[in-house]
C-alpha positions as CSV (number, residue, x, y, z in Angstrom):
1,V,85.4,104.2,67.0
2,W,87.2,107.4,66.1
3,G,90.6,106.6,67.5
4,V,91.8,104.4,64.7
5,S,90.9,106.7,61.9
6,Y,92.2,109.7,63.9
7,L,95.6,108.1,64.4
8,M,95.8,107.1,60.8
9,K,95.1,110.7,59.7
10,A,97.1,112.5,62.4
11,H,100.1,110.3,62.7
12,A,100.1,108.5,59.3
13,L,99.9,105.1,60.9
14,E,98.7,101.8,59.3
15,R,95.3,100.6,60.4
16,A,96.7,97.6,62.3
17,E,99.1,99.8,64.3
18,A,96.5,102.4,65.1
19,A,94.0,99.7,66.2
20,G,96.7,98.1,68.5
21,L,97.4,101.5,70.1
22,T,93.8,102.3,70.8
23,S,93.3,98.8,72.3
24,L,95.9,99.7,75.0
25,I,93.0,101.6,76.6
26,F,91.6,98.2,77.6
27,S,94.9,97.1,79.0
28,G,95.0,100.2,81.2
29,L,91.5,99.4,82.4
30,L,92.6,95.9,83.4
31,F,95.4,97.2,85.6
32,S,93.7,100.2,87.0
33,G,90.6,98.8,88.7
34,P,92.2,97.5,91.9
35,A,94.5,100.5,92.1
36,L,91.7,103.0,91.8
37,A,89.6,101.1,94.3
38,Y,92.5,101.2,96.8
39,L,93.2,104.9,96.1
40,S,89.5,105.8,96.6
41,Q,89.6,104.2,100.1
42,R,92.7,106.3,101.0
43,M,91.8,109.6,99.3
44,G,88.1,109.5,98.9
45,A,86.0,108.5,95.8
46,Y,85.2,112.1,94.7
47,R,88.8,113.1,94.8
48,V,89.9,110.1,92.8
49,I,87.1,110.6,90.2
50,T,88.1,114.2,89.8
51,L,91.8,113.5,89.5
52,C,91.1,110.8,86.8
53,G,88.9,113.3,84.9
54,L,91.6,115.9,85.0
55,G,94.2,113.3,83.9
56,M,91.9,112.4,81.0
57,V,91.6,116.0,80.0
58,A,95.4,116.3,80.0
59,V,96.0,113.0,78.0
60,L,93.4,113.8,75.5
61,G,94.7,117.3,75.1
62,V,98.1,115.9,74.2
63,L,96.6,113.3,71.9
64,L,94.6,116.0,70.0
65,S,97.4,118.6,70.0
66,Q,99.0,117.0,66.9
67,L,102.4,116.8,68.6
68,V,104.7,114.5,66.7
69,L,104.9,111.5,69.0
70,S,106.6,108.1,68.7
71,S,104.7,104.9,68.7
72,T,106.0,104.4,72.3
73,G,104.7,107.8,73.3
74,L,101.3,107.1,71.8
75,A,101.2,103.7,73.5
76,L,102.0,105.2,76.8
77,L,99.2,107.9,76.4
78,F,96.6,105.3,75.4
79,F,97.5,103.0,78.3
80,T,97.4,105.9,80.7
81,L,94.0,106.9,79.3
82,G,92.8,103.4,80.0
83,L,94.1,103.6,83.6
84,L,92.2,106.8,84.1
85,C,89.0,105.6,82.4
86,C,88.5,103.0,85.1
87,Y,87.2,105.8,87.3
88,Q,83.8,104.3,86.4
89,V,84.4,101.5,88.9
90,V,84.8,104.1,91.6
91,V,81.6,105.8,90.6
92,F,79.7,102.6,91.3
93,A,81.4,102.3,94.7
94,A,80.6,106.0,95.5
95,A,77.0,105.3,94.9
96,E,76.9,103.0,97.9
97,A,77.2,106.0,100.2
98,W,74.2,107.7,98.6
99,V,71.5,105.1,99.0
100,A,70.2,102.6,101.4
101,P,71.4,99.0,101.0
102,A,68.0,97.9,99.7
103,Q,68.3,100.4,96.8
104,L,71.9,99.7,95.8
105,G,71.1,97.2,93.1
106,V,68.8,99.5,91.2
107,T,71.2,102.4,91.7
108,V,74.1,100.5,90.2
109,A,71.8,99.4,87.3
110,F,70.8,103.0,86.7
111,L,74.4,104.2,86.7
112,N,75.4,101.4,84.3
113,C,72.5,102.5,82.0
114,L,73.8,106.1,82.1
115,N,77.3,104.8,81.4
116,M,76.2,102.9,78.3
117,L,74.0,105.8,77.2
118,G,77.0,108.1,77.4
119,G,78.9,106.0,74.9
120,S,76.0,106.2,72.5
121,L,75.7,110.0,73.0
122,F,79.4,110.6,72.4
123,H,79.5,108.6,69.1
124,T,76.4,110.4,67.8
125,V,77.6,113.9,68.8
126,I,81.1,113.3,67.5
127,G,79.8,112.1,64.2
128,Q,77.5,115.1,63.8
129,L,80.4,117.4,64.8
130,M,82.6,115.7,62.2
131,D,80.0,116.4,59.5
132,Y,79.6,120.0,60.8
133,F,83.3,120.8,60.7
134,A,83.7,119.1,57.3
135,P,80.6,119.5,55.1
136,L,80.1,116.8,52.5
137,S,81.1,119.3,49.7
138,Q,84.6,119.3,51.2
139,L,85.0,115.6,51.7
140,G,86.9,113.4,49.3
141,A,85.7,109.9,48.9
142,S,88.4,107.3,49.1
143,P,87.6,104.9,46.2
144,A,89.8,102.1,47.7
145,E,88.2,102.2,51.1
146,G,84.7,103.4,50.1
147,F,84.3,106.0,52.9
148,Y,84.7,109.7,53.3
149,S,88.1,111.1,54.2
150,Y,87.6,113.8,56.9
151,P,90.3,116.5,57.2
152,L,92.4,116.4,60.4
153,T,90.8,119.7,61.7
154,A,87.4,118.0,61.7
155,Y,88.8,115.2,63.9
156,T,90.5,117.5,66.4
157,R,87.5,119.8,66.7
158,A,85.0,117.0,67.0
159,L,87.0,114.9,69.3
160,A,87.6,117.9,71.6
161,F,84.0,117.2,72.8
162,I,85.4,114.4,74.9
163,P,87.9,116.4,77.0
164,L,85.4,119.2,77.2
165,C,82.8,116.8,78.8
166,A,85.5,115.3,81.0
167,A,86.4,118.8,82.3
168,L,82.7,119.5,82.9
169,G,82.4,116.2,84.7
170,C,85.3,117.1,87.0
171,I,83.6,120.3,88.0
172,L,80.4,118.6,88.7
173,I,81.9,115.7,90.7
174,A,84.1,118.1,92.7
175,W,81.0,120.2,93.5
176,V,79.1,117.1,94.6
177,G,82.0,116.0,96.7
178,V,82.3,119.4,98.5
179,N,78.6,119.5,99.2
180,R,78.6,115.9,100.6
181,R,81.5,116.8,102.9
182,R,79.7,119.9,104.1
183,K,76.5,117.9,104.8
184,T,78.5,115.2,106.6
185,S,80.4,117.7,108.7
186,A,77.3,119.6,109.5
187,C,75.5,116.4,110.7
188,S,78.5,115.5,112.9
189,E,78.6,118.8,114.8
190,P,77.5,118.8,118.4
191,G,73.8,119.5,118.6
192,A,73.3,118.9,114.9
193,Q,70.7,116.1,115.7
194,N,68.5,118.7,117.3
195,K,68.5,121.1,114.3
């Protein structure tokens, strides 16, 4: 939602080019699903989810840093962001270890509900932050387009909410992963069944 207008403002791109660049996220998702599933079997789901989150923080940090990037550089960043966003598939797979097989369907449905709710939350919060960082008195209406023209600083500050939440998510998932490993190793120690 915010990517096209941000690219138009930050990089002076035409709407069609900005939309094409942001759509590369979906191309990245397409290629990443099988690769992340394979990596999660080799490295562990929590490690893969955490690494994807850290990668998203880095990519979004570069995108919001206002560095002058070529269209190819922007395309690579958006495609990479799509590769990393596919961590959501690994989250569903990780849920399998948490619940009994009979509860797996409702668990995946609940996680999917949270996933969709997250999108709604992000758009709402980003919109409110945009208004906070650029009060209506500072906004210029674009007569040709019929919408407000937010300053670039409002975009960068409001969109920083995404990498901030990704960093928080990395911390939380790493904490959950470490605690799961501790519990698993404690249960596998000799005599643990008697404790």
